[in-house]
C-alpha positions as CSV (number, residue, x, y, z in Angstrom):
1,M,184.2,267.5,-5.8
2,K,180.5,267.2,-5.2
3,A,178.4,264.1,-5.6
4,I,174.8,263.2,-5.3
5,V,174.0,259.6,-4.3
6,A,170.5,258.6,-5.1
7,G,168.8,255.5,-3.7
8,A,169.3,253.3,-0.6
9,D,173.0,252.8,-1.1
10,P,173.3,249.3,0.5
11,E,176.9,248.9,-0.6
12,G,178.0,252.2,1.0
13,I,179.3,254.1,-2.1
14,G,178.3,257.4,-0.4
15,E,180.5,256.7,2.6
16,E,183.4,255.6,0.5
17,L,183.2,258.8,-1.6
18,E,183.1,260.9,1.6
19,A,186.2,259.0,2.8
20,Q,187.9,260.2,-0.5
21,G,187.0,263.8,0.5
22,V,184.0,264.2,-1.8
23,E,181.0,266.3,-0.6
24,V,178.0,263.9,-0.8
25,A,174.4,264.9,-0.9
26,R,171.8,262.1,-0.7
27,V,168.4,261.7,-2.4
28,D,166.0,258.9,-1.4
29,S,163.9,256.8,-3.8
30,P,161.8,257.6,-5.6
31,V,164.1,260.2,-7.2
32,F,162.3,263.3,-8.5
33,A,163.7,266.4,-10.3
34,D,162.8,268.7,-7.4
35,A,164.7,266.5,-4.9
36,L,167.7,266.5,-7.3
37,G,167.5,270.3,-7.5
38,E,167.4,270.6,-3.7
39,A,170.4,268.3,-3.4
40,G,172.3,270.6,-5.8
41,I,172.4,268.7,-9.0
42,E,173.2,271.9,-11.0
43,D,176.6,272.1,-9.3
44,A,177.4,268.4,-8.9
45,D,180.3,266.7,-10.5
46,L,179.0,263.2,-10.0
47,F,175.6,261.5,-9.9
48,V,175.6,258.0,-8.5
49,L,172.4,256.0,-8.7
50,T,172.3,252.9,-6.5
51,D,168.7,251.9,-7.2
52,L,168.6,250.9,-10.9
53,D,164.8,250.7,-10.9
54,E,165.1,254.5,-10.7
55,G,167.0,254.7,-14.0
56,I,164.9,257.6,-15.3
57,S,166.6,259.8,-12.7
58,V,169.8,259.6,-14.8
59,T,168.0,261.5,-17.5
60,L,166.6,264.0,-14.9
61,A,170.2,264.6,-13.6
62,K,171.6,265.1,-17.1
63,E,168.8,267.4,-18.0
64,A,169.6,269.6,-15.0
65,N,173.4,269.4,-15.5
66,E,174.6,268.0,-18.8
67,D,178.2,267.9,-17.5
68,V,177.5,265.7,-14.5
69,R,179.1,262.3,-14.7
70,A,176.3,259.7,-14.2
71,V,177.3,256.4,-12.6
72,C,175.0,253.5,-11.8
73,Y,176.3,251.4,-9.0
74,G,173.8,248.7,-8.1
75,S,172.4,245.3,-8.9
76,G,169.6,244.7,-11.4
77,D,168.8,245.9,-14.8
78,L,168.9,249.5,-16.0
79,P,166.1,250.6,-18.2
80,E,167.1,250.4,-21.9
81,S,166.1,254.0,-22.5
82,V,168.8,255.2,-20.1
83,G,171.7,253.2,-21.7
84,G,172.8,256.0,-23.9
85,V,172.7,258.6,-21.2
86,V,174.6,256.9,-18.3
87,D,178.4,257.3,-18.3
88,L,179.3,254.2,-16.3
89,V,177.6,251.1,-15.0
90,V,179.2,249.0,-12.3
91,D,177.9,245.9,-10.7
92,P,178.7,245.8,-6.9
93,S,179.4,242.0,-7.2
94,L,182.3,242.8,-9.5
95,L,183.9,245.8,-7.7
96,D,183.5,246.9,-4.1
97,A,182.4,250.5,-3.2
98,E,185.9,251.5,-1.9
99,T,187.5,250.6,-5.3
100,V,184.8,252.4,-7.3
101,A,185.0,255.5,-5.2
102,E,188.8,255.6,-5.5
103,E,188.5,255.3,-9.3
104,L,185.8,257.9,-9.6
105,V,187.8,260.5,-7.6
106,A,191.0,259.6,-9.5
107,D,189.2,260.1,-12.9
108,A,187.9,263.6,-11.8
């Protein structure tokens, strides 16, 4: 399984996915289409956005790979325009990164 983690990742979801055996590529904010392409979005199974202010990147990821599972794991508000595109939104104050990573891998 391959994942792209976009944003600062203060909760450590990237490390937890790696602990589950997932190949993780990272993209820093701001998230642009070319950076997603360089990270391998076309072949990714999972796109995890940790900076919800970068919500438009979910649309960019889905445009490059319509089958990628888009997950937002961060605090704050997601832009309304992205609500219908994202597959899952998880607030880190409700579930820790280890639990989210385990569930994402189990659902794959």
